[in-house]
BAKEDREN-56259 format. One record per residue (C-alpha): residue in one letter; x, y, z. Coordinates in pm, whole numbers, padded with zeros to 5 digits, always signed. Layout:
<rs>
AXYZ/...
</rs>
This chain:
<rs>
M+04592-01698+04605/D+04604-02059+04714/D+04978-02084+04664/V+05065-01751+04831/S+05239-01790+05166/V+05020-01704+05464/E+05328-01596+05659/F+05438-01364+05376/V+05101-01188+05366/K+05083-01180+05746/D+05423-01011+05756/L+05307-00750+05506/V+04982-00674+05688/V+05084-00705+06054/T+05455-00623+06068/Q+05493-00386+05774/R+05143-00238+05822/K+05054-00263+05451/T+04692-00214+05350/H+04505-00479+05154/F+04535-00254+04850/E+04914-00230+04893/V+04943-00607+04939/S+04746-00658+04619/L+04979-00422+04428/L+05292-00591+04567/L+05162-00936+04472/K+05067-00818+04123/E+05418-00675+04078/A+05580-00995+04202/Y+05353-01221+03993/P+05244-01016+03688/D+05101-01313+03495/R+04898-01454+03785/R+04526-01392+03823/G+04335-01367+04149/L+04546-01106+04327/S+04283-00834+04343/L+04200-00626+04648/R+03892-00840+04706/S+04098-01160+04685/V+04350-01027+04936/R+04071-00932+05177/R+03914-01276+05141/F+04254-01445+05191/C+04322-01243+05507/L+03977-01316+05647/K+04011-01687+05572/N+04354-01703+05738/G+04282-01480+06038/I+04519-01202+05933/H+04427-00867+06091/A+04616-00539+06095/Q+04488-00472+06445/N+04592-00677+06741/R+04258-00759+06901/L+04204-00851+07265/S+04001-01147+07374/N+03701-01080+07599/D+03898-01209+07899/E+04192-00977+07823/L+03956-00683+07776/E+03781-00757+08106/Q+04115-00776+08288/C+04234-00445+08138/T+03905-00279+08234/K+03938-00401+08593/E+04294-00266+08613/V+04194+00075+08478/V+03898+00104+08714/A+04123+00010+09005/R+04374+00281+08907/V+04142+00577+08845/G+03833+00470+09034/I+03479+00474+08902/H+03450+00853+08949/G+03754+00914+08727/L+03605+00697+08453/F+03274+00883+08472/V+03450+01221+08435/L+03652+01092+08140/F+03338+00951+07978/V+03148+01279+08018/K+03439+01489+07882/N+03458+01273+07567/Y+03089+01301+07487/L+03023+01669+07558/
</rs>
């Protein structure tokens, strides 16, 4: 997969929300004679190039969001929500 465009695969995974399996199938259809387009190869390629279907927050962004939520609902509101989800 060395000659596959990172931006092309990123578009498939992030924008079009394709699974690694679907990306593998699309690449195999587009390049039927090429080897190395398996599901495992696609996963490895995405890991190597930092391509994730989920948009992850950094620790700083997560901390800021947490502070904002606590400020809005208060610590008591968070406790009630926490208890409701685990009972």
